[in-house]
C-alpha positions in Angstrom: 0.0 0.2 0.0 1.2 3.8 -0.8 1.1 6.3 1.6 1.4 10.2 1.4 2.0 12.9 3.8 1.5 15.8 2.0 -2.2 17.6 2.7 -1.8 19.7 -0.9 -1.3 17.4 -3.2 -5.2 15.5 -1.4 -6.9 18.6 -2.2 -5.3 19.2 -5.9 -6.1 16.0 -6.4 -9.6 16.2 -5.1 -9.9 18.7 -7.4 -9.0 17.1 -10.1 -11.5 14.8 -9.3 -14.4 16.8 -8.9 -13.5 18.5 -12.5 -13.4 15.4 -14.4 -11.2 14.5 -16.9 -10.8 16.6 -20.0 -13.2 16.2 -23.1 -13.4 17.3 -26.4 -15.9 19.9 -25.7 -14.0 20.6 -23.1 -10.1 20.0 -22.3 -7.7 20.8 -18.9 -5.6 22.9 -20.1 -1.7 21.3 -21.0 1.2 23.7 -19.3 3.7 25.0 -22.4 6.9 27.0 -22.2 7.4 30.1 -25.2 10.7 32.0 -26.3 12.3 33.4 -29.2 15.4 31.6 -30.3 17.4 33.3 -33.0 14.8 33.6 -35.7 12.7 30.9 -34.7 9.7 31.0 -31.7 10.0 27.6 -29.9 6.8 26.1 -27.7 7.2 23.5 -25.3 4.4 20.8 -24.0 4.6 18.7 -20.8 2.6 15.7 -22.3 4.4 12.8 -20.8 2.3 9.1 -21.0 0.6 10.1 -24.1 1.6 8.5 -27.5 2.9 10.7 -30.8 -0.4 9.3 -32.5 -2.6 10.6 -29.6 -1.8 14.4 -30.8 -2.9 16.1 -33.3 -1.5 19.7 -34.2 -3.7 22.4 -36.2 -2.6 25.9 -37.8 -5.4 27.5 -39.2 -4.6 31.5 -40.0 -2.7 32.8 -37.3 -4.6 30.0 -34.9 -2.2 27.0 -33.7 -4.1 24.3 -32.0 -2.8 20.9 -29.9 -4.7 18.5 -28.6 -3.5 15.6 -26.5 -5.0 12.9 -25.2 -4.1 10.2 -22.2 -5.9 6.9 -21.3 -5.6 5.1 -18.2 -2.5 2.5 -18.2 -4.4 0.0 -16.5 -7.1 -2.3 -17.6 -10.7 -2.3 -15.9 -10.9 -6.0 -15.1 -11.5 -7.7 -11.7 -8.1 -8.7 -10.5 -7.1 -5.1 -11.0 -7.4 -2.9 -7.5 -6.6 1.0 -8.2 -4.9 2.1 -4.7 -4.0 5.2 -5.7 -4.9 7.4 -9.2 -3.1 10.6 -9.9 -2.6 11.5 -13.3 -4.4 13.4 -14.6 -6.1 11.3 -18.3 -9.2 12.5 -20.6 -8.3 15.4 -23.5 -5.7 18.7 -23.4 -5.9 21.2 -25.2 -3.9 24.5 -25.8 -5.0 27.1 -28.1 -2.4 29.6 -29.3 -2.8 33.1 -31.5 0.4 33.4 -33.5 1.7 37.0 -35.4 1.6 37.9 -38.4 5.1 37.8 -38.1 5.6 33.7 -38.1 5.8 31.4 -40.9 3.2 29.0 -40.2 3.3 27.4 -43.1 6.9 26.1 -42.0 6.3 25.0 -38.2 8.6 21.8 -36.8 6.9 20.0 -34.3 9.4 16.9 -32.3 7.5 14.5 -29.8 10.9 13.3 -27.1 10.0 10.9 -23.7 6.4 13.6 -23.4 7.8 17.0 -24.5 6.3 18.5 -28.1 8.5 21.5 -29.3 7.1 23.1 -32.2 9.7 25.7 -34.0 8.4 28.5 -35.5 10.3 30.7 -38.0 10.2 34.3 -38.0 8.8 35.0 -41.8 11.1 36.8 -43.6 9.1 39.6 -44.0 9.4 40.5 -40.3 13.2 40.2 -39.9 14.9 43.5 -39.8 16.8 44.9 -42.8 18.6 48.1 -44.0 17.3 50.0 -46.5 19.5 52.0 -48.9 19.2 55.9 -49.4 19.6 57.0 -52.9 21.5 60.1 -53.6 20.2 62.5 -56.3 23.3 63.4 -58.9 22.1 66.2 -59.5 20.7 69.5 -57.9 18.7 72.4 -59.3 19.2 75.9 -58.4 16.3 78.5 -58.9 16.8 81.4 -59.8 14.7 84.7 -60.1 
C-alpha cells in the first residue's frame, strides 16, 4: 500500500476528481513554455504518457491548436484494484494566437520523452533589414 503525507497534494487530487477528466468539448489545459531562439519561436508542451499518435496539431490562419489524449494504462478487470490515481487522464488542449510575423507554413514539430517542441520560423518579411538611401546626382538651382 502507498502512503502520502502532503495534504496539499490531496486537495489538488480532489479538485481534479471533482472537475473530472478533460473531454473534447471541455479539454484540460496542458503546461507550456514559449521563447524566441534566434530567428524562430519555440513552444514546448509537457504531455507525458501520451503516445505520438494521440497528438493533433492544427494551424488555421493564425490560430495554433494542440490537442492530446491520455488514456489509463491499467486495464479495468476484476483482478485490478486501483490503490492511487493521481495522473490526469482525458483530453488536453492549448490554443495560441500566432503573430502575422511568423511563418506558419514551415512549423516543425518534434516529440521526445513526453515533450512536444514546436519551432516556428520568423517570416522573412518580418526580419530587420537595411534600407539603402538614394542620393540625387545633380542639384537644381532656382533663380528669379
